[in-house]
C-alpha positions in Angstrom: 10.8 11.6 12.7 9.2 8.2 11.5 11.5 5.9 9.9 11.0 2.7 7.7 13.9 0.1 7.9 13.2 -2.8 5.1 15.7 -5.8 5.5 18.8 -7.1 7.5 17.6 -9.5 11.0 18.9 -7.0 13.4 20.2 -3.5 13.6 22.8 -3.7 15.9 24.3 0.3 16.9 22.8 1.6 13.5 19.6 2.3 15.6 21.3 4.2 18.4 23.3 5.9 15.6 19.7 6.7 13.7 18.2 8.1 17.0 21.0 10.4 17.4 20.2 11.8 14.5 16.7 12.8 14.9 14.4 9.4 14.6 12.2 8.8 17.5 10.1 6.2 16.0 11.7 3.1 13.7 9.9 0.4 12.2 12.0 -2.4 11.5 10.8 -4.8 8.7 13.0 -8.0 7.9 11.6 -8.8 4.7 12.3 -12.2 5.2 8.2 -13.1 6.3 6.3 -15.0 3.8 3.6 -11.8 3.9 6.3 -9.9 2.6 6.7 -11.1 -0.5 2.9 -10.1 -1.5 3.8 -6.6 -0.7 4.7 -4.2 2.8 2.9 -1.6 4.2 4.0 1.6 4.8 2.9 4.4 7.2 2.1 7.2 5.8 4.0 9.6 8.3 7.0 8.4 7.7 9.8 10.9 6.8 11.5 8.4 4.9 12.3 4.6 3.7 15.8 3.0 4.2 15.9 0.1 2.4 19.2 -2.3 3.1 20.4 -3.3 -0.4 22.8 -6.3 1.2 20.4 -8.0 2.8 16.5 -8.3 0.4 16.1 -9.5 -2.6 15.6 -7.4 -5.9 11.6 -7.8 -5.9 11.4 -6.9 -2.4 13.0 -3.6 -3.0 11.4 -3.1 -6.1 7.5 -3.2 -4.0 9.2 -1.2 -1.1 10.5 1.8 -3.7 6.9 1.5 -5.9 4.7 1.4 -2.1 7.4 4.9 -0.9 6.7 5.9 -4.2 2.9 6.4 -4.1 3.2 7.7 -0.4 5.8 10.1 -1.8 8.0 9.1 0.8 11.6 9.2 -0.1 13.5 6.0 -0.3 17.1 5.5 0.2 18.8 2.2 -0.5 22.2 1.8 1.6 24.3 -1.4 2.7 23.9 -2.5 5.9 26.6 -0.5 7.4 27.2 3.0 9.4 28.6 5.1 6.8 27.0 3.6 3.5 23.8 4.8 5.9 25.2 8.3 6.7 26.8 9.0 3.2 23.4 8.0 1.6 20.9 10.2 4.1 23.8 13.2 3.8 23.4 12.7 -0.5 19.6 12.4 -0.3 19.0 15.6 2.5 17.6 13.7 4.6 19.5 14.4 7.5 22.4 17.8 9.0 25.6 17.0 7.8 
C-alpha cells in the first residue's frame, strides 16, 4: 500500500508504525517548498493521503484535498501524533482495528 504524507519536517516513529499497518511505500512532502504553493502532485496509486493539520497552512491543505479528490484518493486530516493518526485512519476505515 502506498501512502502520501503532507506536512511536518520529519516523521519520527510514525513511518515505522505505518509500515507495521501494511504501508509499503511512503512519500513525504513537507509542503514548505515554494513549488508546493503552486500545487502538490499525487501519485494515482496512493491508497490514501495523510495531511498533518498542525504543520501546513489552509491553502496547502485545500490544494491537497482538491488534488486527492480529483484522483479519487481518500484524504485523512490528523494532527502529528500517533494517537490522532491512528484514530483518524480507523474511523476512515483505511486500516484494520
